[in-house]
KETOR-14715 format. One record per residue (C-alpha): x, y, z; residue in three letters. Coordinates in steps of 0.25 Angstrom, whole numbers, plus 5000, padded with zeros to 4 digits. Example, Ala and Ser with C-alpha at 12.3 -4.5 7.8 and 13.67 -1.06 7.14 Angstrom:
# KETOR-14715
504949825031ALA 505549965029SER 
***
This chain:
# KETOR-14715
506449364878MET 506949364864GLY 508049454859LYS 507649524846LYS 508549604836ASP 509749664843VAL 510249814840GLU 511649844843VAL 511749994846LYS 512850094849GLN 512650184861PHE 512250324857LYS 513350394865THR 514950374866GLU 514550234872SER 515750174877LYS 516450294883ARG 515150344889LEU 514750204894LEU 516150194901ASP 515850324907LEU 514450284912MET 514950154918ILE 516250194924ASN 516250344928SER 514850384931ILE 514450294942TYR 515350284954THR 515050144958ASN 514550024951LYS 513449974960GLU 512450094957ILE 512150024943PHE 511049954951LEU 510450084956ARG 510450144942GLU 509750024936LEU 508750014947ILE 508450164946SER 508250154931ASN 507250044933ALA 506550134943SER 506450244933ASP 505850144923ALA 504750104933ILE 504550254936ASP 504350284921LYS 503350164920TYR 502550214932HIS 502450354927TYR 502050324913LEU 501050214917SER 500250324924LEU 500050394910THR 500150284900ASN 499150174898ASP 500150094891VAL 500850064904LEU 500149984914PRO 500150024929ASN 501149944937LYS 501249924952ASN 502349824952ASP 503549914948TYR 504849844952GLU 506349834949ILE 506949694949ASP 508349664951LEU 509049524949SER 510449464947PHE 511049344941ASP 512449304946GLU 512649204935LYS 512349294924LYS 512949414931ARG 511749494929THR 510949604937ILE 509549634931THR 508649754935ILE 507249744930LYS 506049844931ASP 504649854926ASN 504649994922GLY 504450074909ILE 505549994901GLY 506050054888MET 505750054873THR 506750024863TYR 507050174861ASP 507050204876GLU 508050084878LEU 508950134866ASN 508850274870ASP 509050254885SER 510150154885LEU 510750174872GLY 511150324875THR 511950334888ILE 511550444897ALA 510150454890LYS 509150454901SER 507850384899GLY 507350434913SER 507750574911LEU 506950584898GLU 505750524904PHE 505850624915MET 505950734905GLU 504650684898LYS 503850684911ILE 504350814916LYS 503250894909ASN 502150804913GLU 500950874918LYS 500350764926ASN 501150754939SER 500250654945GLU 500750534937GLN 501750484948GLY 503050514953ASP 504050494942VAL 505450474949ASN 506450444938ILE 507850414944ILE 508650444931GLY 509350404919GLN 509250264914PHE 510150284902GLY 511250314912VAL 511050234924GLY 510850114916PHE 512350114911TYR 512750104926SER 512449954923ALA 513749944915PHE 514549974927MET 514249824932VAL 513749764919ALA 514449724906ASN 513149704899LYS 511749764902VAL 510449714896GLU 509149794897VAL 507849734894ARG 506649824893THR 505249844888ARG 504349964888SER 502849954888LEU 502850054876PHE 503649954868ASP 503149814864GLU 504549754865SER 505649744875GLY 507149784872TYR 508449734876LEU 509649824878PHE 511049764880VAL 512349834882SER 513749804887SER 513949954890GLY 514849974878GLU 514650034864GLU 513349964860THR 512049904865TYR 511049814860GLU 509549834859LEU 508549724856SER 507049694857LYS 506649584867ILE 505349524872ASP 505049584886LYS 503649574891GLU 503649664903ASP 504049814903SER 505249864910GLY 506749854910THR 507749744914GLU 509249774915ILE 510249664916THR 511649684919LEU 512749584916TYR 513749614927LEU 515249634924ARG 516249534929LYS 517049574941ASN 518249664936GLU 519549724942LYS 519749864939ILE 521249904937LYS 521750014946LYS 521950144939ASP 523150194946SER 524650164948GLU 524350164963ASP 524750024968GLU 523850044980ASN 522650044970LEU 522149904967SER 521349854956ASP 519849854959VAL 518949734957GLU 517449764954TYR 516549654958ASP 515249654950TYR 514849514956ASP 514349584968HIS 513149644960PHE 512649504958LEU 512349484972ASP 510949494979GLU 511449574991TRP 512249674983THR 511049704974LEU 510149724986LYS 511049814992ASN 511249904980LEU 509749914978VAL 509649954993LYS 510750054992GLN 510450124979TYR 508950094975SER 508250064989ASP 507250174986TYR 506950154972VAL 505450154973ARG 505150024965TYR 505449884971PRO 506849834967ILE 506649674968LYS 507649564968MET 507649414970GLU 508449394983VAL 508849274991THR 508249265005LYS 508549165016SER 507249105021VAL 506848995031LEU 506448865023GLU 505048835024GLU 504848735035GLY 506248755041SER 506548825054LYS 508048855051ASP 508348825036LYS 508448945027TYR 508448945012ILE 508749055001ASP 507549104994LYS 507349194983LYS 506349304983GLU 506149444977ILE 506449564986GLU 506249714985THR 507649774987LEU 507249914989ASN 506449994999SER 505850084988MET 505350194998ILE 506450265005PRO 506150305020ILE 506250445016TRP 505150435006LYS 504150375016LYS 503150455023ASN 503850515036LYS 502650475044ASN 502850335040ASP 504350325044VAL 504750315059SER 505950375065ASP 506450235068GLU 506350205053GLU 507150335049TYR 508150295059ASN 508350155054TYR 508450205040PHE 509550295045TYR 510350195052MET 510350095041ASN 510550195030LYS 511750275037PHE 512350165045TYR 512150225059ASP 511850135071TYR 511150255078LYS 509850325075ASN 509950455069PRO 509750585078LEU 508650625068LEU 508150615054HIS 507450715045MET 506650685032ILE 506150785023PHE 505550795009ASN 505850925000VAL 504950954989GLU 505151064979GLY 506251094968LYS 507050984973ILE 506350874980GLU 507050774990TYR 506850695003THR 507950695014ALA 508050595025LEU 509150645035LEU 509750595048TYR 510650655058ILE 511450545065PRO 511450535081SER 512950535081GLU 514050595072ALA 514650485063PRO 516050455068TYR 516650505055ASN 515750625053LEU 516950725053TYR 517950645046SER 518350665031GLU 517850535027LYS 516350565032TYR 515450585020GLU 514250675022LYS 513050665013GLY 511550615012LEU 511150495004GLN 510550544991LEU 509450474983TYR 508750514970SER 507350464969LYS 507650354979GLY 508950304972VAL 510250314980PHE 511150414974ILE 512250454984MET 512650404998ASP 513150535003LYS 512750664995CYS 513650765003LYS 513050884996GLU 511750865003LEU 512350905017LEU 513151015022PRO 514450975029ASP 513951015043TYR 512750915041LEU 513650805037ARG 513150715048PHE 511750705042VAL 511350575035LYS 510150545026GLY 509650545012ILE 509150635001VAL 508150584990ASP 507850674979SER 507250664965ASN 507750794960ASP 509250774961LEU 509950774947ASP 510950664947LEU 512050644937ASN 511950524928ILE 512550424938SER 511650474949ARG 512850484958GLU 513050634957MET 512150754958LEU 512050834946GLN 511550964952LYS 512051014965SER 511051124966ARG 509851034969ASP 510750954979LEU 511151084986GLN 509651124988ILE 509350984994ILE 510651005003ALA 510251145008ASN 508851095011ASN 509350975019ILE 510351065027GLU 509151155031LYS 508251035035LYS 509350975044VAL 509651115050VAL 508151135053SER 508050995059LYS 509151025068LEU 508551165072GLU 507251095076ASN 508050995084LEU 508751095092LEU 507451165094LYS 506551055098ASN 507450935101GLU 508650995108ARG 509250865114ASP 509150795100LYS 509850925094TYR 510950915105LEU 511250765101ASP 511350815087PHE 512250935090TYR 513150845099LYS 513350755087ALA 513350855075PHE 513450995081GLY 514851025076ILE 514350995062ASN 513351115064LEU 514551205069LYS 515351175056PHE 514151205048GLY 514051345054VAL 515551365052TYR 515651305038ASP 515751395026ASN 515951525034PHE 514651505041GLY 513751485029GLU 512751395038LYS 512851475051LYS 511451535051GLU 510951395048LEU 511651325059LEU 511951425070LYS 510751395078ASP 511051245078LEU 512451265085ILE 512451235100LEU 513551255111TYR 513751225125LYS 514051345134THR 514751375147VAL 513451415154ASN 512651295149LYS 513151155148ASP 512251135136ASP 512151165122TYR 511551305118VAL 511251365104SER 511751495100LEU 510351555101SER 510151495115GLU 511551565119TYR 511151695114VAL 509751695121ASN 510451665134GLU 511551765133MET 511651855146LYS 511252005145GLU 512352085140GLY 513051965133GLN 513552015119GLU 514251885113PHE 514051735112ILE 515251685119TYR 515951555116TYR 517251485120ALA 517951355114SER 518051245124GLY 517851095125LYS 516951105137SER 516151205146ARG 517151185157GLU 518351225148ALA 517651345143VAL 517351395157LEU 518751375161ALA 519251465150MET 519851595156PRO 519151675145GLN 517851645151MET 518051725164ASP 517251845160VAL 516251765152ILE 515951685165LYS 515851815173LYS 514851865164LYS 514051735164GLY 514051725149TYR 513851595142ASP 514851545132VAL 514751445121LEU 515651325122ILE 516351295108LEU 516851155108SER 517051125094ASP 518151175085ASP 517251235075VAL 516551325086ASP 517351445085GLU 517351445070PHE 515851435071LEU 515751555080MET 516551635071ASN 515651605059VAL 514451635067LEU 514951765072GLY 513651785080GLU 512351735084TYR 511051815086ASP 511951945084LYS 512851895096LYS 514251875092LYS 515051755097PHE 516251785106LYS 517351695110SER 517751705125VAL 519251695122ASN 519351785110GLN 519351935109GLY 518752025119ASP 517551975127LEU 517052125130ASP 516452085143LEU 517052185153LEU 516352315157ASP 516952445152LYS 517552465166GLU 518252335166GLU 518652345152GLU 519252485155LYS 520052435167LYS 520752325158ILE 521052415147GLN 521752515157GLU 522452395163LEU 522952345150ALA 523552475147GLU 524252475160GLN 524852335158LYS 525152345144LYS 526652335145PRO 526452205153MET 525452145143LEU 526352185131ASP 527552115138ALA 526651985139ILE 526252005125LYS 527752015121GLU 528051895129ALA 527051815121LEU 527351875108LYS 526951785096GLY 526051705106GLU 524951805109VAL 524351925101ASP 524052005114ASP 524052005129VAL 522952085136ILE 522152095149LEU 520952015149SER 519552065149LYS 518951915150ARG 519751855161LEU 519251875176THR 519751745183ASP 520851685174SER 522251755172ALA 522451735157VAL 521851685144CYS 522151685130LEU 521151735120VAL 521151755105SER 520851875097GLY 519751895086ASP 519851795075GLY 520351655076VAL 520151595090SER 521051505098PHE 520051385095GLU 520051415081MET 521551415080GLU 521551285087LYS 520551225077VAL 521351275065LEU 522651225070LYS 522051085073SER 521651075058MET 522551005048PRO 523751105045ASN 523151195056GLY 524451225062GLU 524751315050ASN 523451385051SER 523651535052GLU 522351555060ALA 522851595074LYS 522151655086ALA 522651785091ASN 523051755106LYS 522851855117ILE 523251835131LEU 522351895141GLU 522751925155ILE 521751945167ASN 522152075173PRO 521352045186ASN 522151915188HIS 523251895198GLU 524151845186LEU 524051985180PHE 524652045192LYS 525751935192ALA 526051975178LEU 526152115181GLU 527152085192ASN 528051995183ILE 528052105173TYR 528452215182ILE 529552125190ASP 530052035178ASN 529552075164PRO 530451965158VAL 529751855166GLU 528351905161LEU 528751835148ASN 528751695155ASN 527351725162TYR 526751775149ALA 527151645142ASP 526551565153LEU 525251645153LEU 525151625138TYR 525351475139SER 524351455150GLN 523351535141ALA 523651445129LEU 523351325137LEU 522051375142MET 521651395128GLU 522051255124GLY 523251295116PHE 524551205116LYS 525751265121LEU 526951275112LYS 527951235122ASP 527251165134PRO 528651135140VAL 529151275140ALA 527751325146PHE 527951225158SER 529451265160ASN 529051405160LYS 527951385170MET 528951305179CYS 529951415179ASP 528951525183LEU 528451445194ILE 529851415199ILE 530251565198LYS 528951605205SER 529251515217SER 530651575220LYS 
***
């Protein structure tokens, strides 16, 4: 090639300042330069293919490709395509004006084309911007290009500073070839007085490595739809030898081109989807399920989603990052796009590929959150619908899911003041005291006994623990079933839901259960009036500890229990106090001590009150401590409780 007259030109913008911004600020990591340049090459081929369908000047091709090569001695990386190439004016305009988008202009021109049958035009983006990412790793860039609409080829040379050179060259084939002259390794001085921060040395040499380039293509450009080829070294068995291997150079296609989510679903087996998941998301187990769907309309996208078979070990830690991998036209944009998933679906893995997302000039951030929100809302509905079908048709599989991620759904119901409760309430399951298996709220309501007014629940770690609660006496007598709440979020969830199918939720140890008939109710009210002085005396003895002392309408076998009033329950108080700085929380349950009027203990208290009213104080404190222990509360002074119990036993034996 013979270099012709050279023109030295000034960049058309505030060159040095803007170039520094482009190179040092817009992109967050240097390695994406390869993604940008390959994307530009793909754009150029797209343009050629589209125009060749309507323009006789351009011969049809079936050998589109992008070639990648490197030279360790010269410290160069070259990306070459056989796409549309550039004329002098296009080269000068696209590369001479930073942030001018040749691809964007091309898209604007074809937007109003009436003939929509001329191929799928899939332009990734802005050549004039993405091109300058090259200067993050190169101190000089050469662009050799030729358009079939121009008789000559042209050379663009720039060091990314204030000027660039343009000259005419001999170039037989159309297309563009970009050569990067890599920077030398450099040490970046620490920008802080903090002695713990050391200088950072950036290694540019590793880009001159076959393995590195192959992996960068695989990571960022695996699904570019044209073959990306590079000469690689392979170890092969020497001809005629049984055990001697030699290195051999051969051309290899580095990218898959067609992503698994773009293939016909009927042509991909479950095993292939599972293999893709395990390799892509570093799981050693098959996923519980996968779902793939294409959405067409105002915003078009494809999503391939997975639900793991087990919760990741750090799912609930602060370091866990939710999100789906985001692609735009097959080009990898973002590893974890958190905006695509609500927090309660943080366990979902997968990818979203859309042609319609507006990215900023670095393609690392999204310009319009509205389009992304539309996709996110649709994904959420698809996942919930899949879970509903699973519960209905594959219950055992849903139970596997629920054991791993059910608590996430519960948080989804509770979060944002119950914003998603209608969407998620039918996916919530609980074990019950009458069935050692999970039931949905719908199933519970359908099996309620005649005359049962409420959906009853109790917090406990097991069925046995709930059945042993004294507050369960009258419930067991009635034969009513009770939901077992085993997670911290459960009682908060019940308060947010309020009711299901017009049946209100009611805690077995909060408020009045209203389960006695009118005659029994009247007897207890009359007895309470008669024994009011004694009840007031017990209440006075426990002043500051309980809000009230009453005769129980729920105890039939047990002597005493502690219940809470309306509002904050005991379980809520425990959860709130266990949180950081929870000891300072003002949220506190109202404690009500209930005494069974039909128990022998009540008669013993009456005798103590008559014979020795002062001694009643010690017995009241003892009863209250026992009730606290039954509710799982810690005693303020266990030693004092033990001593008082010993004293009373000694006195009673004399």
